[in-house]
Biopython code that builds the backbone (N, CA, C, O; Angstrom):
import numpy as np
from Bio.PDB.StructureBuilder import StructureBuilder

atoms = [
    (1, "UNK", "N", (49.205, -6.051, -51.815)),
    (1, "UNK", "CA", (48.285, -5.502, -51.810)),
    (1, "UNK", "C", (46.469, -6.179, -50.894)),
    (1, "UNK", "O", (45.865, -7.237, -51.067)),
    (2, "UNK", "N", (46.283, -5.484, -50.361)),
    (2, "UNK", "CA", (45.662, -5.422, -48.866)),
    (2, "UNK", "C", (43.894, -5.194, -49.001)),
    (2, "UNK", "O", (43.373, -4.079, -49.042)),
    (3, "UNK", "N", (43.254, -6.297, -49.048)),
    (3, "UNK", "CA", (42.435, -6.446, -49.926)),
    (3, "UNK", "C", (41.469, -6.026, -48.869)),
    (3, "UNK", "O", (42.143, -5.614, -47.925)),
    (4, "UNK", "N", (39.874, -5.922, -48.529)),
    (4, "UNK", "CA", (39.138, -4.858, -47.617)),
    (4, "UNK", "C", (37.855, -6.038, -47.725)),
    (4, "UNK", "O", (37.095, -5.838, -48.672)),
    (5, "UNK", "N", (37.632, -6.886, -47.113)),
    (5, "UNK", "CA", (36.065, -7.243, -46.726)),
    (5, "UNK", "C", (34.747, -6.372, -46.573)),
    (5, "UNK", "O", (34.507, -5.899, -45.462)),
    (6, "UNK", "N", (34.178, -6.216, -47.269)),
    (6, "UNK", "CA", (33.102, -6.022, -46.795)),
    (6, "UNK", "C", (31.474, -5.664, -46.841)),
    (6, "UNK", "O", (31.347, -4.500, -47.223)),
    (7, "UNK", "N", (30.470, -6.158, -46.631)),
    (7, "UNK", "CA", (29.075, -6.525, -46.040)),
    (7, "UNK", "C", (28.590, -5.994, -46.920)),
    (7, "UNK", "O", (29.059, -4.945, -47.359)),
    (8, "UNK", "N", (27.617, -6.517, -47.375)),
    (8, "UNK", "CA", (26.568, -6.094, -49.067)),
    (8, "UNK", "C", (26.001, -5.223, -47.976)),
    (8, "UNK", "O", (25.763, -4.037, -48.203)),
    (9, "UNK", "N", (25.725, -5.902, -46.523)),
    (9, "UNK", "CA", (24.813, -4.935, -45.476)),
    (9, "UNK", "C", (25.415, -4.669, -44.463)),
    (9, "UNK", "O", (26.159, -5.520, -43.976)),
    (10, "UNK", "N", (25.251, -3.329, -43.828)),
    (10, "UNK", "CA", (25.267, -3.276, -42.474)),
    (10, "UNK", "C", (25.034, -4.082, -41.300)),
    (10, "UNK", "O", (23.942, -4.557, -40.988)),
    (11, "UNK", "N", (26.206, -4.222, -40.613)),
    (11, "UNK", "CA", (25.596, -4.896, -39.633)),
    (11, "UNK", "C", (24.051, -4.586, -38.788)),
    (11, "UNK", "O", (23.258, -5.452, -38.421)),
    (12, "UNK", "N", (23.950, -3.485, -38.663)),
    (12, "UNK", "CA", (22.757, -3.847, -37.642)),
    (12, "UNK", "C", (21.224, -4.180, -38.900)),
    (12, "UNK", "O", (20.159, -4.737, -38.633)),
    (13, "UNK", "N", (21.481, -3.851, -39.642)),
    (13, "UNK", "CA", (20.370, -4.215, -41.010)),
    (13, "UNK", "C", (20.727, -6.015, -41.216)),
    (13, "UNK", "O", (19.832, -6.729, -41.669)),
    (14, "UNK", "N", (21.751, -6.470, -40.934)),
    (14, "UNK", "CA", (21.598, -7.532, -40.876)),
    (14, "UNK", "C", (21.118, -8.637, -39.687)),
    (14, "UNK", "O", (20.541, -9.671, -40.023)),
    (15, "UNK", "N", (21.353, -8.388, -38.532)),
    (15, "UNK", "CA", (20.773, -8.675, -37.273)),
    (15, "UNK", "C", (19.162, -7.783, -37.179)),
    (15, "UNK", "O", (18.170, -8.444, -36.874)),
    (16, "UNK", "N", (19.036, -6.436, -37.431)),
    (16, "UNK", "CA", (17.235, -6.077, -37.375)),
    (16, "UNK", "C", (16.624, -7.485, -38.251)),
    (16, "UNK", "O", (16.174, -8.525, -37.768)),
    (17, "UNK", "N", (16.795, -7.087, -39.771)),
    (17, "UNK", "CA", (15.880, -8.323, -40.723)),
    (17, "UNK", "C", (16.405, -9.683, -39.950)),
    (17, "UNK", "O", (16.284, -10.478, -40.881)),
    (18, "UNK", "N", (16.875, -10.407, -38.923)),
    (18, "UNK", "CA", (16.679, -11.497, -38.014)),
    (18, "UNK", "C", (15.946, -11.486, -37.462)),
    (18, "UNK", "O", (15.245, -12.465, -37.206)),
    (19, "UNK", "N", (15.720, -9.744, -36.816)),
    (19, "UNK", "CA", (15.381, -9.535, -34.573)),
    (19, "UNK", "C", (13.410, -9.931, -35.906)),
    (19, "UNK", "O", (12.621, -10.868, -35.777)),
    (20, "UNK", "N", (13.345, -8.469, -37.202)),
    (20, "UNK", "CA", (12.402, -8.935, -37.553)),
    (20, "UNK", "C", (11.469, -9.623, -37.860)),
    (20, "UNK", "O", (10.268, -9.628, -37.587)),
    (21, "UNK", "N", (12.263, -10.338, -38.583)),
    (21, "UNK", "CA", (11.372, -11.663, -38.559)),
    (21, "UNK", "C", (11.530, -12.728, -38.030)),
    (21, "UNK", "O", (10.826, -13.674, -38.386)),
    (22, "UNK", "N", (12.785, -12.927, -36.732)),
    (22, "UNK", "CA", (11.720, -13.928, -35.573)),
    (22, "UNK", "C", (10.463, -12.817, -34.318)),
    (22, "UNK", "O", (9.775, -13.277, -33.407)),
    (23, "UNK", "N", (10.562, -11.483, -34.714)),
    (23, "UNK", "CA", (9.234, -10.884, -34.015)),
    (23, "UNK", "C", (8.167, -11.177, -35.115)),
    (23, "UNK", "O", (7.159, -10.695, -34.599)),
    (24, "UNK", "N", (7.807, -11.657, -36.267)),
    (24, "UNK", "CA", (6.811, -12.076, -36.929)),
    (24, "UNK", "C", (6.567, -12.732, -36.834)),
    (24, "UNK", "O", (5.348, -12.895, -36.871)),
    (25, "UNK", "N", (7.580, -14.034, -36.571)),
    (25, "UNK", "CA", (6.957, -15.415, -36.350)),
    (25, "UNK", "C", (6.816, -15.265, -34.732)),
    (25, "UNK", "O", (5.637, -15.003, -34.492)),
    (26, "UNK", "N", (7.233, -15.303, -34.081)),
    (26, "UNK", "CA", (7.014, -14.736, -32.838)),
    (26, "UNK", "C", (5.425, -14.896, -32.307)),
    (26, "UNK", "O", (4.699, -15.712, -31.739)),
    (27, "UNK", "N", (5.393, -13.625, -32.854)),
    (27, "UNK", "CA", (3.790, -12.526, -33.055)),
    (27, "UNK", "C", (2.877, -14.373, -33.613)),
    (27, "UNK", "O", (2.241, -15.050, -32.805)),
    (28, "UNK", "N", (3.061, -14.716, -34.910)),
    (28, "UNK", "CA", (2.450, -15.515, -35.121)),
    (28, "UNK", "C", (1.772, -15.991, -34.842)),
    (28, "UNK", "O", (0.555, -15.925, -35.012)),
    (29, "UNK", "N", (2.873, -17.067, -33.944)),
    (29, "UNK", "CA", (2.608, -18.694, -33.534)),
    (29, "UNK", "C", (1.702, -17.581, -31.917)),
    (29, "UNK", "O", (0.577, -17.753, -31.450)),
    (30, "UNK", "N", (2.726, -16.586, -31.512)),
    (30, "UNK", "CA", (1.505, -16.611, -30.684)),
    (30, "UNK", "C", (-0.141, -15.318, -30.829)),
    (30, "UNK", "O", (-0.596, -14.414, -30.128)),
    (31, "UNK", "N", (-0.339, -15.665, -31.528)),
    (31, "UNK", "CA", (-1.736, -14.952, -31.353)),
    (31, "UNK", "C", (-1.895, -15.748, -32.056)),
    (31, "UNK", "O", (-2.085, -14.917, -32.944)),
    (32, "UNK", "N", (-2.112, -17.462, -33.006)),
    (32, "UNK", "CA", (-2.244, -18.835, -33.096)),
    (32, "UNK", "C", (-2.898, -19.043, -31.116)),
    (32, "UNK", "O", (-3.996, -19.138, -30.569)),
    (33, "UNK", "N", (-1.333, -19.021, -30.635)),
    (33, "UNK", "CA", (-2.364, -19.574, -29.503)),
    (33, "UNK", "C", (-2.512, -18.708, -28.578)),
    (33, "UNK", "O", (-1.961, -18.792, -27.480)),
    (34, "UNK", "N", (-3.683, -17.295, -29.124)),
    (34, "UNK", "CA", (-3.935, -16.363, -28.241)),
    (34, "UNK", "C", (-3.034, -16.182, -26.685)),
    (34, "UNK", "O", (-3.597, -15.699, -25.703)),
    (35, "UNK", "N", (-1.638, -16.625, -26.648)),
    (35, "UNK", "CA", (-1.333, -15.765, -25.676)),
    (35, "UNK", "C", (-0.002, -14.084, -26.064)),
    (35, "UNK", "O", (0.983, -13.545, -25.559)),
    (36, "UNK", "N", (-0.944, -13.938, -27.290)),
    (36, "UNK", "CA", (0.114, -12.006, -27.123)),
    (36, "UNK", "C", (-1.504, -11.363, -27.839)),
    (36, "UNK", "O", (-2.606, -11.822, -28.139)),
    (37, "UNK", "N", (-0.883, -10.212, -27.856)),
    (37, "UNK", "CA", (-1.966, -9.485, -28.950)),
    (37, "UNK", "C", (-1.128, -7.790, -29.292)),
    (37, "UNK", "O", (-0.840, -6.809, -28.607)),
    (38, "UNK", "N", (-1.015, -8.105, -30.433)),
    (38, "UNK", "CA", (-0.832, -7.268, -30.877)),
    (38, "UNK", "C", (-0.668, -5.718, -30.938)),
    (38, "UNK", "O", (-1.127, -5.091, -31.893)),
    (39, "UNK", "N", (-0.174, -5.257, -30.168)),
    (39, "UNK", "CA", (-0.034, -4.499, -29.308)),
    (39, "UNK", "C", (0.236, -2.890, -30.530)),
    (39, "UNK", "O", (-0.446, -1.874, -30.388)),
    (40, "UNK", "N", (1.036, -2.990, -31.328)),
    (40, "UNK", "CA", (1.443, -2.018, -32.872)),
    (40, "UNK", "C", (-0.148, -1.484, -32.503)),
    (40, "UNK", "O", (-0.881, -2.466, -32.627)),
    (41, "UNK", "N", (-0.827, -0.453, -32.152)),
    (41, "UNK", "CA", (-2.340, 0.283, -33.173)),
    (41, "UNK", "C", (-2.370, -0.171, -34.882)),
    (41, "UNK", "O", (-3.380, -0.551, -35.473)),
    (42, "UNK", "N", (-0.966, -0.019, -35.498)),
    (42, "UNK", "CA", (-1.613, 0.482, -36.502)),
    (42, "UNK", "C", (-1.753, -1.226, -37.114)),
    (42, "UNK", "O", (-2.715, -1.288, -37.881)),
    (43, "UNK", "N", (-1.152, -2.367, -36.982)),
    (43, "UNK", "CA", (-0.491, -4.030, -37.166)),
    (43, "UNK", "C", (-1.734, -4.092, -36.696)),
    (43, "UNK", "O", (-2.591, -4.590, -37.426)),
    (44, "UNK", "N", (-2.054, -3.659, -35.534)),
    (44, "UNK", "CA", (-3.018, -4.486, -35.203)),
    (44, "UNK", "C", (-4.578, -4.456, -35.799)),
    (44, "UNK", "O", (-5.506, -5.228, -35.559)),
    (45, "UNK", "N", (-4.520, -3.123, -36.780)),
    (45, "UNK", "CA", (-5.832, -2.942, -37.585)),
    (45, "UNK", "C", (-5.592, -3.344, -39.099)),
    (45, "UNK", "O", (-6.496, -3.187, -39.920)),
    (46, "UNK", "N", (-4.447, -3.827, -39.430)),
    (46, "UNK", "CA", (-3.650, -4.920, -40.359)),
    (46, "UNK", "C", (-4.080, -6.022, -40.489)),
    (46, "UNK", "O", (-4.294, -6.730, -41.473)),
    (47, "UNK", "N", (-4.225, -6.171, -39.228)),
    (47, "UNK", "CA", (-3.689, -7.895, -38.934)),
    (47, "UNK", "C", (-5.181, -8.089, -39.393)),
    (47, "UNK", "O", (-5.313, -8.881, -40.326)),
    (48, "UNK", "N", (-6.479, -7.433, -38.841)),
    (48, "UNK", "CA", (-7.631, -7.324, -38.940)),
    (48, "UNK", "C", (-8.020, -8.084, -40.953)),
    (48, "UNK", "O", (-8.731, -8.956, -41.453)),
    (49, "UNK", "N", (-7.212, -7.251, -41.332)),
    (49, "UNK", "CA", (-7.547, -7.926, -43.311)),
    (49, "UNK", "C", (-6.933, -9.667, -43.318)),
    (49, "UNK", "O", (-7.403, -10.551, -44.034)),
    (50, "UNK", "N", (-5.619, -9.865, -42.186)),
    (50, "UNK", "CA", (-5.712, -11.190, -42.378)),
    (50, "UNK", "C", (-3.963, -11.112, -42.232)),
    (50, "UNK", "O", (-3.087, -10.258, -42.100)),
    (51, "UNK", "N", (-4.098, -12.569, -42.346)),
    (51, "UNK", "CA", (-2.762, -12.795, -41.229)),
    (51, "UNK", "C", (-2.020, -12.314, -42.523)),
    (51, "UNK", "O", (-1.400, -11.253, -42.458)),
    (52, "UNK", "N", (-2.053, -13.349, -44.230)),
    (52, "UNK", "CA", (-1.466, -12.506, -44.745)),
    (52, "UNK", "C", (-0.700, -10.993, -45.594)),
    (52, "UNK", "O", (0.404, -10.689, -46.046)),
    (53, "UNK", "N", (-1.909, -10.428, -45.469)),
    (53, "UNK", "CA", (-1.652, -9.225, -44.937)),
    (53, "UNK", "C", (-1.049, -8.382, -44.082)),
    (53, "UNK", "O", (-0.427, -7.370, -44.406)),
    (54, "UNK", "N", (-1.299, -8.960, -42.530)),
    (54, "UNK", "CA", (0.079, -8.530, -41.588)),
    (54, "UNK", "C", (1.254, -8.465, -42.268)),
    (54, "UNK", "O", (1.903, -7.492, -42.651)),
    (55, "UNK", "N", (1.602, -10.678, -42.456)),
    (55, "UNK", "CA", (3.304, -10.663, -42.846)),
    (55, "UNK", "C", (2.878, -9.917, -43.925)),
    (55, "UNK", "O", (2.310, -8.999, -43.334)),
    (56, "UNK", "N", (2.770, -9.697, -45.020)),
    (56, "UNK", "CA", (3.271, -8.401, -46.202)),
    (56, "UNK", "C", (3.612, -7.875, -46.234)),
    (56, "UNK", "O", (4.680, -7.668, -46.810)),
    (57, "UNK", "N", (2.440, -6.653, -45.126)),
    (57, "UNK", "CA", (3.293, -4.994, -44.255)),
    (57, "UNK", "C", (4.287, -5.053, -43.536)),
    (57, "UNK", "O", (5.060, -4.097, -43.477)),
    (58, "UNK", "N", (4.521, -6.402, -42.698)),
    (58, "UNK", "CA", (5.054, -6.240, -41.352)),
    (58, "UNK", "C", (6.718, -6.347, -42.205)),
    (58, "UNK", "O", (7.732, -5.733, -41.874)),
    (59, "UNK", "N", (6.529, -7.537, -43.616)),
    (59, "UNK", "CA", (7.415, -7.084, -44.435)),
    (59, "UNK", "C", (8.368, -6.355, -45.736)),
    (59, "UNK", "O", (9.556, -6.395, -46.055)),
    (60, "UNK", "N", (7.216, -5.729, -46.235)),
    (60, "UNK", "CA", (7.353, -4.709, -46.680)),
    (60, "UNK", "C", (7.748, -3.619, -45.997)),
    (60, "UNK", "O", (8.494, -2.792, -46.523)),
    (61, "UNK", "N", (7.424, -3.527, -45.103)),
    (61, "UNK", "CA", (8.043, -2.345, -44.282)),
    (61, "UNK", "C", (9.438, -2.533, -43.471)),
    (61, "UNK", "O", (10.277, -1.748, -43.030)),
    (62, "UNK", "N", (9.367, -3.197, -43.477)),
    (62, "UNK", "CA", (11.324, -4.032, -42.638)),
    (62, "UNK", "C", (11.903, -4.216, -44.187)),
    (62, "UNK", "O", (12.960, -3.601, -44.051)),
    (63, "UNK", "N", (11.899, -4.568, -45.279)),
    (63, "UNK", "CA", (12.038, -4.106, -46.494)),
    (63, "UNK", "C", (12.806, -3.167, -46.864)),
    (63, "UNK", "O", (13.916, -3.126, -47.395)),
    (64, "UNK", "N", (11.796, -2.145, -46.385)),
    (64, "UNK", "CA", (11.837, -0.792, -47.279)),
    (64, "UNK", "C", (12.918, 0.035, -46.484)),
    (64, "UNK", "O", (13.858, 0.636, -47.005)),
    (65, "UNK", "N", (12.691, -0.017, -45.407)),
    (65, "UNK", "CA", (13.414, 0.421, -44.254)),
    (65, "UNK", "C", (15.236, 0.227, -44.405)),
    (65, "UNK", "O", (16.122, 1.066, -44.243)),
    (66, "UNK", "N", (15.330, -1.494, -44.845)),
    (66, "UNK", "CA", (16.951, -1.788, -45.107)),
    (66, "UNK", "C", (17.756, -1.099, -46.378)),
    (66, "UNK", "O", (18.933, -0.956, -46.709)),
    (67, "UNK", "N", (16.246, -0.701, -46.982)),
    (67, "UNK", "CA", (16.728, -0.506, -48.405)),
    (67, "UNK", "C", (17.134, 1.111, -48.593)),
    (67, "UNK", "O", (18.042, 1.601, -49.265)),
    (68, "UNK", "N", (15.735, 2.002, -47.426)),
    (68, "UNK", "CA", (16.405, 3.433, -48.100)),
    (68, "UNK", "C", (17.779, 2.882, -46.687)),
    (68, "UNK", "O", (18.710, 2.503, -47.398)),
    (69, "UNK", "N", (18.172, 2.729, -45.420)),
    (69, "UNK", "CA", (19.106, 3.109, -44.422)),
    (69, "UNK", "C", (20.708, 2.665, -46.042)),
    (69, "UNK", "O", (21.444, 3.462, -46.624)),
    (70, "UNK", "N", (20.598, 1.145, -46.181)),
    (70, "UNK", "CA", (21.981, 0.920, -47.284)),
    (70, "UNK", "C", (21.378, 1.894, -48.638)),
    (70, "UNK", "O", (20.453, 2.010, -47.833)),
    (71, "UNK", "N", (21.035, 2.606, -49.737)),
    (71, "UNK", "CA", (20.699, 3.624, -49.975)),
    (71, "UNK", "C", (21.341, 4.923, -49.126)),
    (71, "UNK", "O", (22.097, 5.794, -49.556)),
    (72, "UNK", "N", (21.051, 4.839, -48.419)),
    (72, "UNK", "CA", (21.141, 5.849, -47.628)),
    (72, "UNK", "C", (23.171, 6.327, -47.237)),
    (72, "UNK", "O", (23.916, 7.302, -47.326)),
    (73, "UNK", "N", (23.205, 5.351, -46.944)),
    (73, "UNK", "CA", (25.224, 4.346, -46.316)),
    (73, "UNK", "C", (25.325, 4.124, -47.845)),
    (73, "UNK", "O", (25.217, 2.902, -47.740)),
    (74, "UNK", "N", (25.439, 4.301, -49.120)),
    (74, "UNK", "CA", (25.899, 3.918, -50.204)),
    (74, "UNK", "C", (26.651, 5.105, -51.005)),
    (74, "UNK", "O", (27.773, 5.099, -51.512)),
    (75, "UNK", "N", (25.296, 6.520, -50.937)),
    (75, "UNK", "CA", (25.377, 7.122, -51.194)),
    (75, "UNK", "C", (25.580, 7.962, -51.013)),
    (75, "UNK", "O", (26.643, 8.249, -51.564)),
    (76, "UNK", "N", (24.784, 9.524, -49.951)),
    (76, "UNK", "CA", (25.481, 9.835, -48.520)),
    (76, "UNK", "C", (26.435, 10.222, -47.690)),
    (76, "UNK", "O", (27.384, 11.004, -47.639)),
    (77, "UNK", "N", (25.492, 8.863, -46.602)),
    (77, "UNK", "CA", (26.861, 9.110, -45.121)),
    (77, "UNK", "C", (27.188, 7.268, -45.294)),
    (77, "UNK", "O", (26.349, 6.694, -45.988)),
    (78, "UNK", "N", (28.146, 6.518, -44.803)),
    (78, "UNK", "CA", (28.222, 5.387, -44.667)),
    (78, "UNK", "C", (27.990, 5.605, -42.156)),
    (78, "UNK", "O", (27.183, 5.199, -41.320)),
    (79, "UNK", "N", (28.827, 6.156, -42.147)),
    (79, "UNK", "CA", (28.789, 6.787, -40.616)),
    (79, "UNK", "C", (27.617, 6.852, -40.467)),
    (79, "UNK", "O", (27.003, 5.925, -39.939)),
    (80, "UNK", "N", (26.965, 8.063, -40.934)),
    (80, "UNK", "CA", (25.864, 8.109, -40.372)),
    (80, "UNK", "C", (24.239, 6.657, -40.344)),
    (80, "UNK", "O", (23.439, 6.122, -39.576)),
    (81, "UNK", "N", (24.449, 6.677, -41.053)),
    (81, "UNK", "CA", (24.078, 5.697, -41.890)),
    (81, "UNK", "C", (23.742, 4.397, -41.040)),
    (81, "UNK", "O", (22.671, 3.800, -40.931)),
    (82, "UNK", "N", (25.742, 3.987, -40.125)),
    (82, "UNK", "CA", (26.099, 3.021, -39.270)),
    (82, "UNK", "C", (24.912, 3.154, -37.809)),
    (82, "UNK", "O", (24.119, 2.382, -37.270)),
    (83, "UNK", "N", (25.346, 4.572, -37.596)),
    (83, "UNK", "CA", (24.456, 5.123, -36.641)),
    (83, "UNK", "C", (23.038, 4.591, -36.605)),
    (83, "UNK", "O", (22.412, 3.977, -35.742)),
    (84, "UNK", "N", (22.734, 5.022, -37.815)),
    (84, "UNK", "CA", (21.403, 5.062, -37.597)),
    (84, "UNK", "C", (20.487, 3.370, -37.640)),
    (84, "UNK", "O", (19.653, 2.992, -36.818)),
    (85, "UNK", "N", (20.870, 2.790, -38.577)),
    (85, "UNK", "CA", (21.177, 1.480, -38.238)),
    (85, "UNK", "C", (21.308, 0.946, -36.954)),
    (85, "UNK", "O", (20.574, 0.001, -36.663)),
    (86, "UNK", "N", (22.130, 1.387, -36.100)),
    (86, "UNK", "CA", (22.694, 0.551, -34.013)),
    (86, "UNK", "C", (21.194, 1.022, -33.507)),
    (86, "UNK", "O", (20.365, 0.371, -32.870)),
    (87, "UNK", "N", (21.095, 3.047, -34.254)),
    (87, "UNK", "CA", (20.017, 3.128, -32.937)),
    (87, "UNK", "C", (19.181, 2.533, -33.338)),
    (87, "UNK", "O", (18.932, 1.633, -32.536)),
    (88, "UNK", "N", (18.158, 2.484, -34.690)),
    (88, "UNK", "CA", (16.806, 1.904, -34.561)),
    (88, "UNK", "C", (16.910, -0.043, -34.468)),
    (88, "UNK", "O", (15.882, -0.708, -34.338)),
    (89, "UNK", "N", (18.528, -0.792, -34.578)),
    (89, "UNK", "CA", (18.156, -2.191, -34.003)),
    (89, "UNK", "C", (17.716, -1.893, -32.474)),
    (89, "UNK", "O", (16.894, -2.575, -31.862)),
    (90, "UNK", "N", (18.341, -0.853, -31.998)),
    (90, "UNK", "CA", (18.044, -0.938, -29.986)),
    (90, "UNK", "C", (17.206, -0.140, -29.578)),
    (90, "UNK", "O", (16.873, 0.158, -28.431)),
    (91, "UNK", "N", (16.687, 0.387, -31.060)),
    (91, "UNK", "CA", (15.208, 0.852, -30.357)),
    (91, "UNK", "C", (14.483, 0.232, -30.277)),
    (91, "UNK", "O", (13.783, 0.233, -29.264)),
    (92, "UNK", "N", (14.155, -1.072, -31.843)),
    (92, "UNK", "CA", (12.864, -1.771, -32.039)),
    (92, "UNK", "C", (13.478, -2.530, -30.714)),
    (92, "UNK", "O", (12.908, -2.098, -29.712)),
    (93, "UNK", "N", (14.563, -3.629, -30.368)),
    (93, "UNK", "CA", (14.911, -4.288, -30.231)),
    (93, "UNK", "C", (14.375, -4.228, -28.373)),
    (93, "UNK", "O", (14.035, -5.223, -27.732)),
    (94, "UNK", "N", (14.442, -2.613, -27.761)),
    (94, "UNK", "CA", (13.974, -2.520, -26.251)),
    (94, "UNK", "C", (12.565, -2.189, -26.455)),
    (94, "UNK", "O", (11.826, -2.404, -25.495)),
    (95, "UNK", "N", (11.843, -1.514, -27.951)),
    (95, "UNK", "CA", (10.816, -1.630, -27.620)),
    (95, "UNK", "C", (9.638, -2.998, -27.969)),
    (95, "UNK", "O", (8.422, -2.969, -27.777)),
    (96, "UNK", "N", (10.346, -3.978, -28.449)),
    (96, "UNK", "CA", (9.556, -5.116, -28.327)),
    (96, "UNK", "C", (9.097, -5.728, -27.482)),
    (96, "UNK", "O", (7.922, -6.051, -27.306)),
    (97, "UNK", "N", (10.338, -6.016, -26.663)),
    (97, "UNK", "CA", (11.012, -6.048, -25.159)),
    (97, "UNK", "C", (9.151, -5.106, -24.124)),
    (97, "UNK", "O", (8.017, -5.359, -23.717)),
    (98, "UNK", "N", (9.976, -4.237, -24.235)),
    (98, "UNK", "CA", (8.649, -4.229, -22.811)),
    (98, "UNK", "C", (7.224, -3.775, -23.474)),
    (98, "UNK", "O", (6.320, -3.758, -22.638)),
    (99, "UNK", "N", (6.799, -3.375, -24.895)),
    (99, "UNK", "CA", (5.906, -3.462, -24.955)),
    (99, "UNK", "C", (5.293, -4.848, -24.970)),
    (99, "UNK", "O", (4.075, -4.921, -25.129)),
    (100, "UNK", "N", (6.187, -6.243, -24.782)),
    (100, "UNK", "CA", (5.667, -7.796, -25.043)),
    (100, "UNK", "C", (5.271, -7.762, -23.653)),
    (100, "UNK", "O", (4.261, -8.349, -23.266)),
    (101, "UNK", "N", (6.217, -6.933, -22.696)),
    (101, "UNK", "CA", (5.927, -7.285, -21.265)),
    (101, "UNK", "C", (4.272, -6.678, -21.201)),
    (101, "UNK", "O", (3.130, -7.129, -21.287)),
    (102, "UNK", "N", (4.708, -5.844, -21.068)),
    (102, "UNK", "CA", (3.770, -4.686, -20.262)),
    (102, "UNK", "C", (1.757, -5.274, -20.796)),
    (102, "UNK", "O", (0.693, -5.209, -20.180)),
    (103, "UNK", "N", (2.164, -5.827, -22.295)),
    (103, "UNK", "CA", (0.651, -6.072, -23.015)),
    (103, "UNK", "C", (0.715, -8.103, -22.235)),
    (103, "UNK", "O", (-0.019, -9.049, -21.950)),
    (104, "UNK", "N", (1.404, -7.895, -22.243)),
    (104, "UNK", "CA", (1.109, -10.171, -21.723)),
    (104, "UNK", "C", (1.908, -10.427, -20.098)),
    (104, "UNK", "O", (1.989, -11.502, -19.504)),
    (105, "UNK", "N", (2.283, -9.474, -19.774)),
    (105, "UNK", "CA", (2.220, -9.338, -17.591)),
    (105, "UNK", "C", (1.670, -10.421, -17.557)),
    (105, "UNK", "O", (2.517, -11.216, -17.965)),
    (106, "UNK", "N", (0.484, -11.116, -17.248)),
    (106, "UNK", "CA", (-0.333, -12.341, -17.290)),
    (106, "UNK", "C", (0.561, -13.417, -17.480)),
    (106, "UNK", "O", (1.013, -14.099, -16.561)),
    (107, "UNK", "N", (0.853, -13.588, -18.876)),
    (107, "UNK", "CA", (1.110, -14.481, -19.512)),
    (107, "UNK", "C", (3.169, -14.940, -19.264)),
    (107, "UNK", "O", (3.829, -15.971, -19.388)),
    (108, "UNK", "N", (3.358, -14.070, -19.033)),
    (108, "UNK", "CA", (5.049, -14.626, -18.678)),
    (108, "UNK", "C", (5.004, -14.443, -17.054)),
    (108, "UNK", "O", (6.063, -14.706, -16.485)),
    (109, "UNK", "N", (3.593, -13.903, -16.002)),
    (109, "UNK", "CA", (4.110, -14.366, -14.827)),
    (109, "UNK", "C", (3.367, -15.396, -13.765)),
    (109, "UNK", "O", (3.259, -15.429, -12.540)),
    (110, "UNK", "N", (2.692, -16.611, -15.380)),
    (110, "UNK", "CA", (2.327, -17.345, -15.289)),
    (110, "UNK", "C", (2.818, -19.290, -14.511)),
    (110, "UNK", "O", (1.983, -20.194, -14.540)),
]
sb = StructureBuilder()
sb.init_structure("model")
sb.init_model(0)
sb.init_chain("A")
sb.init_seg("    ")
for serial, (resi, resn, name, xyz) in enumerate(atoms, 1):
    if name == "N":
        sb.init_residue(resn, " ", resi, " ")
    sb.init_atom(name, np.array(xyz, "f"), 0.0, 1.0, " ", f" {name:<3s}", serial, name[0])
structure = sb.get_structure()
């Protein structure tokens, strides 16, 4: 009898949670030191309500996304959920890197 190890979350979601937390922490550090700005206009608006609200919204949206995709994986289509997870992860990292580089070019070039 062969047992198959099954991860509780899609691998892309595990990495996405790590990247999202890293994004949040680096954003908070860079905002605190004045070395970056929040480029996402929605999150920039949320940030004006305070750091605690910013953190709560950032984590809530990330966790909600993972919860919906995991539900979809379990009850609808595991293959499509895995594909969406990989596309989301790649998009998140790409947008984060490009946005940071464009907005903070002068910091990066010093």
